[in-house]
HTML snippet that shows the backbone in 3Dmol.js (N, CA, C, O; Angstrom):
<script src="https://3Dmol.org/build/3Dmol-min.js"></script>
<div id="view" style="width:600px;height:400px;position:relative"></div>
<script>
const pdb = `
ATOM      1  N   MET A   1     -42.623  14.859  40.684  1.00  0.00           N
ATOM      2  CA  MET A   1     -42.187  13.472  40.645  1.00  0.00           C
ATOM      3  C   MET A   1     -40.686  13.430  40.856  1.00  0.00           C
ATOM      4  O   MET A   1     -39.937  14.143  40.189  1.00  0.00           O
ATOM      5  N   LYS A   2     -40.251  12.594  41.785  1.00  0.00           N
ATOM      6  CA  LYS A   2     -38.828  12.482  42.088  1.00  0.00           C
ATOM      7  C   LYS A   2     -38.237  11.290  41.347  1.00  0.00           C
ATOM      8  O   LYS A   2     -38.770  10.182  41.402  1.00  0.00           O
ATOM      9  N   LEU A   3     -37.115  11.535  40.644  1.00  0.00           N
ATOM     10  CA  LEU A   3     -36.461  10.510  39.847  1.00  0.00           C
ATOM     11  C   LEU A   3     -35.088  10.170  40.412  1.00  0.00           C
ATOM     12  O   LEU A   3     -34.380  11.039  40.920  1.00  0.00           O
ATOM     13  N   PHE A   4     -34.722   8.902  40.318  1.00  0.00           N
ATOM     14  CA  PHE A   4     -33.374   8.443  40.619  1.00  0.00           C
ATOM     15  C   PHE A   4     -32.629   8.389  39.294  1.00  0.00           C
ATOM     16  O   PHE A   4     -33.138   7.834  38.320  1.00  0.00           O
ATOM     17  N   VAL A   5     -31.432   8.957  39.248  1.00  0.00           N
ATOM     18  CA  VAL A   5     -30.607   8.934  38.044  1.00  0.00           C
ATOM     19  C   VAL A   5     -29.273   8.315  38.419  1.00  0.00           C
ATOM     20  O   VAL A   5     -28.529   8.870  39.227  1.00  0.00           O
ATOM     21  N   GLY A   6     -28.971   7.163  37.832  1.00  0.00           N
ATOM     22  CA  GLY A   6     -27.742   6.454  38.154  1.00  0.00           C
ATOM     23  C   GLY A   6     -26.831   6.305  36.958  1.00  0.00           C
ATOM     24  O   GLY A   6     -27.201   6.629  35.830  1.00  0.00           O
ATOM     25  N   SER A   7     -25.646   5.814  37.217  1.00  0.00           N
ATOM     26  CA  SER A   7     -24.598   5.592  36.220  1.00  0.00           C
ATOM     27  C   SER A   7     -24.143   6.907  35.590  1.00  0.00           C
ATOM     28  O   SER A   7     -23.824   6.974  34.403  1.00  0.00           O
ATOM     29  N   LEU A   8     -24.124   7.948  36.421  1.00  0.00           N
ATOM     30  CA  LEU A   8     -23.659   9.261  35.957  1.00  0.00           C
ATOM     31  C   LEU A   8     -22.128   9.318  35.967  1.00  0.00           C
ATOM     32  O   LEU A   8     -21.493   8.727  36.840  1.00  0.00           O
ATOM     33  N   PRO A   9     -21.544  10.012  35.016  1.00  0.00           N
ATOM     34  CA  PRO A   9     -20.098  10.246  35.079  1.00  0.00           C
ATOM     35  C   PRO A   9     -19.779  11.054  36.346  1.00  0.00           C
ATOM     36  O   PRO A   9     -20.576  11.891  36.770  1.00  0.00           O
ATOM     37  N   TYR A  10     -18.629  10.801  36.935  1.00  0.00           N
ATOM     38  CA  TYR A  10     -18.282  11.463  38.196  1.00  0.00           C
ATOM     39  C   TYR A  10     -18.059  12.965  38.051  1.00  0.00           C
ATOM     40  O   TYR A  10     -18.056  13.684  39.050  1.00  0.00           O
ATOM     41  N   ASN A  11     -17.872  13.449  36.826  1.00  0.00           N
ATOM     42  CA  ASN A  11     -17.660  14.885  36.637  1.00  0.00           C
ATOM     43  C   ASN A  11     -18.946  15.635  36.287  1.00  0.00           C
ATOM     44  O   ASN A  11     -18.888  16.805  35.910  1.00  0.00           O
ATOM     45  N   THR A  12     -20.099  14.985  36.404  1.00  0.00           N
ATOM     46  CA  THR A  12     -21.381  15.633  36.124  1.00  0.00           C
ATOM     47  C   THR A  12     -21.682  16.669  37.197  1.00  0.00           C
ATOM     48  O   THR A  12     -21.412  16.446  38.377  1.00  0.00           O
ATOM     49  N   THR A  13     -22.246  17.813  36.781  1.00  0.00           N
ATOM     50  CA  THR A  13     -22.620  18.874  37.718  1.00  0.00           C
ATOM     51  C   THR A  13     -24.143  18.981  37.806  1.00  0.00           C
ATOM     52  O   THR A  13     -24.864  18.483  36.941  1.00  0.00           O
ATOM     53  N   GLU A  14     -24.619  19.641  38.866  1.00  0.00           N
ATOM     54  CA  GLU A  14     -26.055  19.862  39.017  1.00  0.00           C
ATOM     55  C   GLU A  14     -26.588  20.728  37.885  1.00  0.00           C
ATOM     56  O   GLU A  14     -27.717  20.530  37.436  1.00  0.00           O
ATOM     57  N   THR A  15     -25.795  21.681  37.421  1.00  0.00           N
ATOM     58  CA  THR A  15     -26.199  22.536  36.303  1.00  0.00           C
ATOM     59  C   THR A  15     -26.447  21.695  35.048  1.00  0.00           C
ATOM     60  O   THR A  15     -27.430  21.909  34.339  1.00  0.00           O
ATOM     61  N   GLU A  16     -25.565  20.750  34.780  1.00  0.00           N
ATOM     62  CA  GLU A  16     -25.735  19.871  33.620  1.00  0.00           C
ATOM     63  C   GLU A  16     -26.997  19.020  33.752  1.00  0.00           C
ATOM     64  O   GLU A  16     -27.716  18.818  32.773  1.00  0.00           O
ATOM     65  N   LEU A  17     -27.269  18.521  34.962  1.00  0.00           N
ATOM     66  CA  LEU A  17     -28.480  17.736  35.183  1.00  0.00           C
ATOM     67  C   LEU A  17     -29.729  18.590  34.978  1.00  0.00           C
ATOM     68  O   LEU A  17     -30.707  18.138  34.383  1.00  0.00           O
ATOM     69  N   ASN A  18     -29.689  19.827  35.473  1.00  0.00           N
ATOM     70  CA  ASN A  18     -30.822  20.731  35.281  1.00  0.00           C
ATOM     71  C   ASN A  18     -31.079  20.988  33.799  1.00  0.00           C
ATOM     72  O   ASN A  18     -32.231  21.036  33.368  1.00  0.00           O
ATOM     73  N   GLU A  19     -30.013  21.152  33.022  1.00  0.00           N
ATOM     74  CA  GLU A  19     -30.150  21.371  31.584  1.00  0.00           C
ATOM     75  C   GLU A  19     -30.706  20.123  30.895  1.00  0.00           C
ATOM     76  O   GLU A  19     -31.579  20.224  30.033  1.00  0.00           O
ATOM     77  N   LEU A  20     -30.200  18.945  31.277  1.00  0.00           N
ATOM     78  CA  LEU A  20     -30.631  17.696  30.667  1.00  0.00           C
ATOM     79  C   LEU A  20     -32.112  17.434  30.944  1.00  0.00           C
ATOM     80  O   LEU A  20     -32.870  17.120  30.025  1.00  0.00           O
ATOM     81  N   PHE A  21     -32.521  17.561  32.195  1.00  0.00           N
ATOM     82  CA  PHE A  21     -33.905  17.275  32.565  1.00  0.00           C
ATOM     83  C   PHE A  21     -34.836  18.440  32.259  1.00  0.00           C
ATOM     84  O   PHE A  21     -36.044  18.242  32.130  1.00  0.00           O
ATOM     85  N   GLY A  22     -34.305  19.636  32.143  1.00  0.00           N
ATOM     86  CA  GLY A  22     -35.104  20.812  31.813  1.00  0.00           C
ATOM     87  C   GLY A  22     -35.735  20.726  30.436  1.00  0.00           C
ATOM     88  O   GLY A  22     -36.694  21.443  30.152  1.00  0.00           O
ATOM     89  N   GLN A  23     -35.216  19.864  29.580  1.00  0.00           N
ATOM     90  CA  GLN A  23     -35.797  19.653  28.252  1.00  0.00           C
ATOM     91  C   GLN A  23     -37.183  19.020  28.343  1.00  0.00           C
ATOM     92  O   GLN A  23     -37.956  19.086  27.388  1.00  0.00           O
ATOM     93  N   TYR A  24     -37.504  18.409  29.484  1.00  0.00           N
ATOM     94  CA  TYR A  24     -38.756  17.674  29.641  1.00  0.00           C
ATOM     95  C   TYR A  24     -39.776  18.407  30.510  1.00  0.00           C
ATOM     96  O   TYR A  24     -40.919  17.965  30.626  1.00  0.00           O
ATOM     97  N   GLY A  25     -39.384  19.494  31.105  1.00  0.00           N
ATOM     98  CA  GLY A  25     -40.282  20.255  31.966  1.00  0.00           C
ATOM     99  C   GLY A  25     -39.492  20.969  33.044  1.00  0.00           C
ATOM    100  O   GLY A  25     -38.261  20.961  33.045  1.00  0.00           O
ATOM    101  N   SER A  26     -40.211  21.578  33.950  1.00  0.00           N
ATOM    102  CA  SER A  26     -39.587  22.358  35.012  1.00  0.00           C
ATOM    103  C   SER A  26     -38.966  21.451  36.078  1.00  0.00           C
ATOM    104  O   SER A  26     -39.617  20.547  36.603  1.00  0.00           O
ATOM    105  N   VAL A  27     -37.696  21.713  36.382  1.00  0.00           N
ATOM    106  CA  VAL A  27     -36.977  20.960  37.419  1.00  0.00           C
ATOM    107  C   VAL A  27     -37.132  21.715  38.735  1.00  0.00           C
ATOM    108  O   VAL A  27     -36.760  22.884  38.837  1.00  0.00           O
ATOM    109  N   VAL A  28     -37.682  21.040  39.738  1.00  0.00           N
ATOM    110  CA  VAL A  28     -37.911  21.652  41.054  1.00  0.00           C
ATOM    111  C   VAL A  28     -36.648  21.610  41.902  1.00  0.00           C
ATOM    112  O   VAL A  28     -36.299  22.591  42.558  1.00  0.00           O
ATOM    113  N   ASP A  29     -35.953  20.452  41.885  1.00  0.00           N
ATOM    114  CA  ASP A  29     -34.777  20.283  42.731  1.00  0.00           C
ATOM    115  C   ASP A  29     -33.846  19.239  42.111  1.00  0.00           C
ATOM    116  O   ASP A  29     -34.292  18.283  41.476  1.00  0.00           O
ATOM    117  N   THR A  30     -32.553  19.444  42.311  1.00  0.00           N
ATOM    118  CA  THR A  30     -31.535  18.493  41.870  1.00  0.00           C
ATOM    119  C   THR A  30     -30.610  18.220  43.041  1.00  0.00           C
ATOM    120  O   THR A  30     -30.095  19.149  43.664  1.00  0.00           O
ATOM    121  N   ASN A  31     -30.400  16.949  43.339  1.00  0.00           N
ATOM    122  CA  ASN A  31     -29.517  16.569  44.438  1.00  0.00           C
ATOM    123  C   ASN A  31     -28.496  15.571  43.921  1.00  0.00           C
ATOM    124  O   ASN A  31     -28.787  14.380  43.804  1.00  0.00           O
ATOM    125  N   LEU A  32     -27.304  16.055  43.612  1.00  0.00           N
ATOM    126  CA  LEU A  32     -26.202  15.212  43.158  1.00  0.00           C
ATOM    127  C   LEU A  32     -25.502  14.678  44.401  1.00  0.00           C
ATOM    128  O   LEU A  32     -24.939  15.456  45.172  1.00  0.00           O
ATOM    129  N   VAL A  33     -25.528  13.385  44.606  1.00  0.00           N
ATOM    130  CA  VAL A  33     -25.015  12.778  45.842  1.00  0.00           C
ATOM    131  C   VAL A  33     -23.492  12.730  45.808  1.00  0.00           C
ATOM    132  O   VAL A  33     -22.889  12.267  44.840  1.00  0.00           O
ATOM    133  N   THR A  34     -22.882  13.224  46.896  1.00  0.00           N
ATOM    134  CA  THR A  34     -21.426  13.266  46.991  1.00  0.00           C
ATOM    135  C   THR A  34     -20.946  12.509  48.229  1.00  0.00           C
ATOM    136  O   THR A  34     -21.695  12.313  49.186  1.00  0.00           O
ATOM    137  N   ASP A  35     -19.694  12.094  48.188  1.00  0.00           N
ATOM    138  CA  ASP A  35     -19.068  11.433  49.329  1.00  0.00           C
ATOM    139  C   ASP A  35     -18.871  12.456  50.440  1.00  0.00           C
ATOM    140  O   ASP A  35     -18.397  13.565  50.196  1.00  0.00           O
ATOM    141  N   HIS A  36     -19.232  12.081  51.649  1.00  0.00           N
ATOM    142  CA  HIS A  36     -19.159  12.979  52.806  1.00  0.00           C
ATOM    143  C   HIS A  36     -17.730  13.476  53.075  1.00  0.00           C
ATOM    144  O   HIS A  36     -17.538  14.629  53.461  1.00  0.00           O
ATOM    145  N   PHE A  37     -16.748  12.624  52.875  1.00  0.00           N
ATOM    146  CA  PHE A  37     -15.376  12.974  53.223  1.00  0.00           C
ATOM    147  C   PHE A  37     -14.599  13.621  52.083  1.00  0.00           C
ATOM    148  O   PHE A  37     -13.864  14.585  52.303  1.00  0.00           O
ATOM    149  N   THR A  38     -14.753  13.102  50.868  1.00  0.00           N
ATOM    150  CA  THR A  38     -13.946  13.606  49.751  1.00  0.00           C
ATOM    151  C   THR A  38     -14.643  14.673  48.915  1.00  0.00           C
ATOM    152  O   THR A  38     -13.982  15.443  48.218  1.00  0.00           O
ATOM    153  N   GLY A  39     -15.968  14.726  48.980  1.00  0.00           N
ATOM    154  CA  GLY A  39     -16.711  15.673  48.153  1.00  0.00           C
ATOM    155  C   GLY A  39     -16.902  15.191  46.724  1.00  0.00           C
ATOM    156  O   GLY A  39     -17.568  15.861  45.936  1.00  0.00           O
ATOM    157  N   GLN A  40     -16.333  14.044  46.375  1.00  0.00           N
ATOM    158  CA  GLN A  40     -16.467  13.460  45.029  1.00  0.00           C
ATOM    159  C   GLN A  40     -17.894  12.954  44.834  1.00  0.00           C
ATOM    160  O   GLN A  40     -18.488  12.391  45.754  1.00  0.00           O
ATOM    161  N   THR A  41     -18.442  13.156  43.636  1.00  0.00           N
ATOM    162  CA  THR A  41     -19.778  12.632  43.375  1.00  0.00           C
ATOM    163  C   THR A  41     -19.742  11.109  43.369  1.00  0.00           C
ATOM    164  O   THR A  41     -18.723  10.498  43.049  1.00  0.00           O
ATOM    165  N   LYS A  42     -20.879  10.506  43.730  1.00  0.00           N
ATOM    166  CA  LYS A  42     -20.963   9.044  43.807  1.00  0.00           C
ATOM    167  C   LYS A  42     -21.537   8.420  42.545  1.00  0.00           C
ATOM    168  O   LYS A  42     -21.696   7.201  42.478  1.00  0.00           O
ATOM    169  N   GLY A  43     -21.853   9.237  41.542  1.00  0.00           N
ATOM    170  CA  GLY A  43     -22.341   8.693  40.282  1.00  0.00           C
ATOM    171  C   GLY A  43     -23.850   8.534  40.210  1.00  0.00           C
ATOM    172  O   GLY A  43     -24.367   7.891  39.296  1.00  0.00           O
ATOM    173  N   PHE A  44     -24.564   9.122  41.176  1.00  0.00           N
ATOM    174  CA  PHE A  44     -26.020   9.099  41.081  1.00  0.00           C
ATOM    175  C   PHE A  44     -26.597  10.373  41.682  1.00  0.00           C
ATOM    176  O   PHE A  44     -25.936  11.090  42.434  1.00  0.00           O
ATOM    177  N   ALA A  45     -27.861  10.634  41.325  1.00  0.00           N
ATOM    178  CA  ALA A  45     -28.513  11.869  41.764  1.00  0.00           C
ATOM    179  C   ALA A  45     -30.017  11.646  41.851  1.00  0.00           C
ATOM    180  O   ALA A  45     -30.549  10.640  41.380  1.00  0.00           O
ATOM    181  N   PHE A  46     -30.679  12.611  42.464  1.00  0.00           N
ATOM    182  CA  PHE A  46     -32.138  12.639  42.509  1.00  0.00           C
ATOM    183  C   PHE A  46     -32.570  13.951  41.876  1.00  0.00           C
ATOM    184  O   PHE A  46     -32.063  15.021  42.216  1.00  0.00           O
ATOM    185  N   VAL A  47     -33.513  13.851  40.951  1.00  0.00           N
ATOM    186  CA  VAL A  47     -34.021  15.028  40.254  1.00  0.00           C
ATOM    187  C   VAL A  47     -35.528  15.050  40.455  1.00  0.00           C
ATOM    188  O   VAL A  47     -36.213  14.068  40.173  1.00  0.00           O
ATOM    189  N   GLU A  48     -36.044  16.181  40.946  1.00  0.00           N
ATOM    190  CA  GLU A  48     -37.484  16.304  41.149  1.00  0.00           C
ATOM    191  C   GLU A  48     -38.077  17.186  40.058  1.00  0.00           C
ATOM    192  O   GLU A  48     -37.697  18.345  39.890  1.00  0.00           O
ATOM    193  N   MET A  49     -39.018  16.602  39.323  1.00  0.00           N
ATOM    194  CA  MET A  49     -39.705  17.317  38.255  1.00  0.00           C
ATOM    195  C   MET A  49     -41.012  17.891  38.803  1.00  0.00           C
ATOM    196  O   MET A  49     -41.604  17.333  39.727  1.00  0.00           O
ATOM    197  N   GLU A  50     -41.453  19.003  38.228  1.00  0.00           N
ATOM    198  CA  GLU A  50     -42.653  19.677  38.724  1.00  0.00           C
ATOM    199  C   GLU A  50     -43.918  18.840  38.531  1.00  0.00           C
ATOM    200  O   GLU A  50     -44.798  18.842  39.391  1.00  0.00           O
ATOM    201  N   THR A  51     -44.014  18.124  37.403  1.00  0.00           N
ATOM    202  CA  THR A  51     -45.213  17.326  37.143  1.00  0.00           C
ATOM    203  C   THR A  51     -44.846  15.863  36.888  1.00  0.00           C
ATOM    204  O   THR A  51     -43.728  15.542  36.483  1.00  0.00           O
ATOM    205  N   ARG A  52     -45.830  14.982  37.141  1.00  0.00           N
ATOM    206  CA  ARG A  52     -45.622  13.559  36.876  1.00  0.00           C
ATOM    207  C   ARG A  52     -45.435  13.303  35.392  1.00  0.00           C
ATOM    208  O   ARG A  52     -44.635  12.453  35.005  1.00  0.00           O
ATOM    209  N   SER A  53     -46.172  14.037  34.553  1.00  0.00           N
ATOM    210  CA  SER A  53     -46.060  13.807  33.110  1.00  0.00           C
ATOM    211  C   SER A  53     -44.655  14.146  32.613  1.00  0.00           C
ATOM    212  O   SER A  53     -44.109  13.435  31.769  1.00  0.00           O
ATOM    213  N   ALA A  54     -44.068  15.226  33.127  1.00  0.00           N
ATOM    214  CA  ALA A  54     -42.699  15.587  32.752  1.00  0.00           C
ATOM    215  C   ALA A  54     -41.725  14.534  33.258  1.00  0.00           C
ATOM    216  O   ALA A  54     -40.777  14.179  32.557  1.00  0.00           O
ATOM    217  N   GLY A  55     -41.946  14.031  34.467  1.00  0.00           N
ATOM    218  CA  GLY A  55     -41.095  12.993  35.036  1.00  0.00           C
ATOM    219  C   GLY A  55     -41.148  11.707  34.226  1.00  0.00           C
ATOM    220  O   GLY A  55     -40.117  11.090  33.958  1.00  0.00           O
ATOM    221  N   HIS A  56     -42.356  11.305  33.838  1.00  0.00           N
ATOM    222  CA  HIS A  56     -42.504  10.084  33.042  1.00  0.00           C
ATOM    223  C   HIS A  56     -41.842  10.232  31.681  1.00  0.00           C
ATOM    224  O   HIS A  56     -41.192   9.301  31.207  1.00  0.00           O
ATOM    225  N   LYS A  57     -41.998  11.388  31.045  1.00  0.00           N
ATOM    226  CA  LYS A  57     -41.385  11.618  29.739  1.00  0.00           C
ATOM    227  C   LYS A  57     -39.858  11.566  29.853  1.00  0.00           C
ATOM    228  O   LYS A  57     -39.196  10.947  29.019  1.00  0.00           O
ATOM    229  N   ALA A  58     -39.298  12.211  30.878  1.00  0.00           N
ATOM    230  CA  ALA A  58     -37.850  12.188  31.092  1.00  0.00           C
ATOM    231  C   ALA A  58     -37.368  10.762  31.343  1.00  0.00           C
ATOM    232  O   ALA A  58     -36.338  10.345  30.813  1.00  0.00           O
ATOM    233  N   MET A  59     -38.120  10.019  32.155  1.00  0.00           N
ATOM    234  CA  MET A  59     -37.758   8.641  32.475  1.00  0.00           C
ATOM    235  C   MET A  59     -37.743   7.777  31.210  1.00  0.00           C
ATOM    236  O   MET A  59     -36.802   7.014  30.988  1.00  0.00           O
ATOM    237  N   GLU A  60     -38.775   7.897  30.393  1.00  0.00           N
ATOM    238  CA  GLU A  60     -38.869   7.111  29.161  1.00  0.00           C
ATOM    239  C   GLU A  60     -37.720   7.425  28.203  1.00  0.00           C
ATOM    240  O   GLU A  60     -37.129   6.520  27.613  1.00  0.00           O
ATOM    241  N   ASP A  61     -37.413   8.701  28.055  1.00  0.00           N
ATOM    242  CA  ASP A  61     -36.394   9.112  27.089  1.00  0.00           C
ATOM    243  C   ASP A  61     -34.966   8.886  27.571  1.00  0.00           C
ATOM    244  O   ASP A  61     -34.092   8.554  26.770  1.00  0.00           O
ATOM    245  N   LEU A  62     -34.717   9.061  28.871  1.00  0.00           N
ATOM    246  CA  LEU A  62     -33.339   9.040  29.359  1.00  0.00           C
ATOM    247  C   LEU A  62     -32.873   7.688  29.893  1.00  0.00           C
ATOM    248  O   LEU A  62     -31.670   7.432  29.932  1.00  0.00           O
ATOM    249  N   ASN A  63     -33.789   6.824  30.301  1.00  0.00           N
ATOM    250  CA  ASN A  63     -33.377   5.520  30.815  1.00  0.00           C
ATOM    251  C   ASN A  63     -32.728   4.711  29.685  1.00  0.00           C
ATOM    252  O   ASN A  63     -33.369   4.426  28.674  1.00  0.00           O
ATOM    253  N   GLY A  64     -31.463   4.348  29.862  1.00  0.00           N
ATOM    254  CA  GLY A  64     -30.718   3.594  28.865  1.00  0.00           C
ATOM    255  C   GLY A  64     -30.018   4.464  27.833  1.00  0.00           C
ATOM    256  O   GLY A  64     -29.279   3.952  26.993  1.00  0.00           O
ATOM    257  N   LYS A  65     -30.244   5.777  27.888  1.00  0.00           N
ATOM    258  CA  LYS A  65     -29.615   6.684  26.924  1.00  0.00           C
ATOM    259  C   LYS A  65     -28.148   6.904  27.290  1.00  0.00           C
ATOM    260  O   LYS A  65     -27.798   6.953  28.470  1.00  0.00           O
ATOM    261  N   GLU A  66     -27.297   7.035  26.280  1.00  0.00           N
ATOM    262  CA  GLU A  66     -25.883   7.295  26.530  1.00  0.00           C
ATOM    263  C   GLU A  66     -25.693   8.783  26.834  1.00  0.00           C
ATOM    264  O   GLU A  66     -26.185   9.650  26.112  1.00  0.00           O
ATOM    265  N   TYR A  67     -24.972   9.051  27.913  1.00  0.00           N
ATOM    266  CA  TYR A  67     -24.665  10.418  28.334  1.00  0.00           C
ATOM    267  C   TYR A  67     -23.207  10.439  28.774  1.00  0.00           C
ATOM    268  O   TYR A  67     -22.837   9.787  29.751  1.00  0.00           O
ATOM    269  N   LYS A  68     -22.386  11.188  28.053  1.00  0.00           N
ATOM    270  CA  LYS A  68     -20.949  11.269  28.349  1.00  0.00           C
ATOM    271  C   LYS A  68     -20.322   9.875  28.442  1.00  0.00           C
ATOM    272  O   LYS A  68     -19.580   9.578  29.378  1.00  0.00           O
ATOM    273  N   HIS A  69     -20.627   9.041  27.475  1.00  0.00           N
ATOM    274  CA  HIS A  69     -20.074   7.688  27.346  1.00  0.00           C
ATOM    275  C   HIS A  69     -20.518   6.725  28.451  1.00  0.00           C
ATOM    276  O   HIS A  69     -19.875   5.698  28.672  1.00  0.00           O
ATOM    277  N   ARG A  70     -21.609   7.050  29.140  1.00  0.00           N
ATOM    278  CA  ARG A  70     -22.184   6.154  30.158  1.00  0.00           C
ATOM    279  C   ARG A  70     -23.651   5.936  29.823  1.00  0.00           C
ATOM    280  O   ARG A  70     -24.303   6.837  29.297  1.00  0.00           O
ATOM    281  N   GLN A  71     -24.175   4.761  30.117  1.00  0.00           N
ATOM    282  CA  GLN A  71     -25.580   4.470  29.869  1.00  0.00           C
ATOM    283  C   GLN A  71     -26.374   4.790  31.132  1.00  0.00           C
ATOM    284  O   GLN A  71     -26.213   4.127  32.156  1.00  0.00           O
ATOM    285  N   LEU A  72     -27.235   5.810  31.056  1.00  0.00           N
ATOM    286  CA  LEU A  72     -27.983   6.277  32.219  1.00  0.00           C
ATOM    287  C   LEU A  72     -29.016   5.269  32.698  1.00  0.00           C
ATOM    288  O   LEU A  72     -29.580   4.506  31.913  1.00  0.00           O
ATOM    289  N   VAL A  73     -29.247   5.284  33.995  1.00  0.00           N
ATOM    290  CA  VAL A  73     -30.357   4.573  34.615  1.00  0.00           C
ATOM    291  C   VAL A  73     -31.265   5.658  35.173  1.00  0.00           C
ATOM    292  O   VAL A  73     -30.825   6.492  35.964  1.00  0.00           O
ATOM    293  N   CYS A  74     -32.523   5.652  34.767  1.00  0.00           N
ATOM    294  CA  CYS A  74     -33.450   6.687  35.229  1.00  0.00           C
ATOM    295  C   CYS A  74     -34.785   6.033  35.539  1.00  0.00           C
ATOM    296  O   CYS A  74     -35.442   5.487  34.654  1.00  0.00           O
ATOM    297  N   ASN A  75     -35.184   6.095  36.817  1.00  0.00           N
ATOM    298  CA  ASN A  75     -36.483   5.561  37.206  1.00  0.00           C
ATOM    299  C   ASN A  75     -37.034   6.341  38.388  1.00  0.00           C
ATOM    300  O   ASN A  75     -36.357   7.199  38.954  1.00  0.00           O
ATOM    301  N   GLU A  76     -38.263   6.034  38.748  1.00  0.00           N
ATOM    302  CA  GLU A  76     -38.895   6.757  39.848  1.00  0.00           C
ATOM    303  C   GLU A  76     -38.193   6.416  41.160  1.00  0.00           C
ATOM    304  O   GLU A  76     -37.933   5.249  41.457  1.00  0.00           O
ATOM    305  N   ALA A  77     -37.892   7.449  41.936  1.00  0.00           N
ATOM    306  CA  ALA A  77     -37.197   7.248  43.212  1.00  0.00           C
ATOM    307  C   ALA A  77     -38.136   6.584  44.216  1.00  0.00           C
ATOM    308  O   ALA A  77     -39.329   6.882  44.272  1.00  0.00           O
ATOM    309  N   LYS A  78     -37.572   5.689  44.996  1.00  0.00           N
ATOM    310  CA  LYS A  78     -38.332   5.034  46.060  1.00  0.00           C
ATOM    311  C   LYS A  78     -38.244   5.895  47.314  1.00  0.00           C
ATOM    312  O   LYS A  78     -37.248   6.589  47.518  1.00  0.00           O
ATOM    313  N   PRO A  79     -39.278   5.858  48.158  1.00  0.00           N
ATOM    314  CA  PRO A  79     -39.217   6.644  49.401  1.00  0.00           C
ATOM    315  C   PRO A  79     -38.031   6.228  50.266  1.00  0.00           C
ATOM    316  O   PRO A  79     -37.678   5.050  50.327  1.00  0.00           O
ATOM    317  N   ALA A  80     -37.426   7.196  50.927  1.00  0.00           N
ATOM    318  CA  ALA A  80     -36.279   6.925  51.798  1.00  0.00           C
ATOM    319  C   ALA A  80     -36.725   6.097  53.003  1.00  0.00           C
ATOM    320  O   ALA A  80     -37.799   6.313  53.564  1.00  0.00           O
ATOM    321  N   LYS A  81     -35.872   5.147  53.383  1.00  0.00           N
ATOM    322  CA  LYS A  81     -36.159   4.341  54.569  1.00  0.00           C
ATOM    323  C   LYS A  81     -35.768   5.121  55.803  1.00  0.00           C
ATOM    324  O   LYS A  81     -34.779   5.854  55.802  1.00  0.00           O
ATOM    325  N   LYS A  82     -36.546   4.961  56.851  1.00  0.00           N
ATOM    326  CA  LYS A  82     -36.209   5.620  58.108  1.00  0.00           C
ATOM    327  C   LYS A  82     -35.085   4.848  58.782  1.00  0.00           C
ATOM    328  O   LYS A  82     -35.097   3.618  58.820  1.00  0.00           O
ATOM    329  N   LYS A  83     -34.121   5.581  59.311  1.00  0.00           N
ATOM    330  CA  LYS A  83     -33.003   4.947  59.986  1.00  0.00           C
ATOM    331  C   LYS A  83     -33.375   4.665  61.437  1.00  0.00           C
ATOM    332  O   LYS A  83     -34.020   5.474  62.104  1.00  0.00           O
ATOM    333  N   LYS A  84     -32.953   3.507  61.899  1.00  0.00           N
ATOM    334  CA  LYS A  84     -33.195   3.149  63.299  1.00  0.00           C
ATOM    335  C   LYS A  84     -31.900   3.416  64.073  1.00  0.00           C
ATOM    336  O   LYS A  84     -30.815   3.006  63.661  1.00  0.00           O
ATOM    337  N   PHE A  85     -32.038   4.087  65.161  1.00  0.00           N
ATOM    338  CA  PHE A  85     -30.872   4.397  65.993  1.00  0.00           C
ATOM    339  C   PHE A  85     -30.865   3.457  67.196  1.00  0.00           C
ATOM    340  O   PHE A  85     -31.896   3.194  67.814  1.00  0.00           O
ATOM    341  N   ARG A  86     -29.685   2.967  67.500  1.00  0.00           N
ATOM    342  CA  ARG A  86     -29.523   2.097  68.673  1.00  0.00           C
ATOM    343  C   ARG A  86     -29.078   2.931  69.853  1.00  0.00           C
ATOM    344  O   ARG A  86     -28.268   3.849  69.728  1.00  0.00           O
ATOM    345  N   ARG A  87     -29.615   2.596  70.967  1.00  0.00           N
ATOM    346  CA  ARG A  87     -29.155   3.255  72.195  1.00  0.00           C
ATOM    347  C   ARG A  87     -28.233   2.284  72.892  1.00  0.00           C
ATOM    348  O   ARG A  87     -28.537   1.099  73.024  1.00  0.00           O
ATOM    349  N   GLY A  88     -27.118   2.795  73.331  1.00  0.00           N
ATOM    350  CA  GLY A  88     -26.164   1.871  73.907  1.00  0.00           C
ATOM    351  C   GLY A  88     -25.717   2.180  75.239  1.00  0.00           C
ATOM    352  O   GLY A  88     -24.905   1.446  75.803  1.00  0.00           O
TER     353      GLY A  88
END
`;
const viewer = $3Dmol.createViewer("view");
viewer.addModel(pdb, "pdb");
viewer.setStyle({}, {cartoon: {color: "spectrum"}});
viewer.zoomTo();
viewer.render();
</script>
């Protein structure tokens, strides 16, 4: 199950996310989104849990929870939209 995690502090690392979500089950993948030019994190990430039950438990416990003085947003990630390219 893939989760969207928002309102993260900008100094959060993928290791910290793995530790936080690892309490609920096996973490398959962590993608901390960064700015293409500066490399600074954008304050959100995607975390993929091995099972839906682990994902739901993490979502229930972490959504609205305070983490490093920020209130987390945690919900199921929506499928990515396909980008349309224009030919010019």
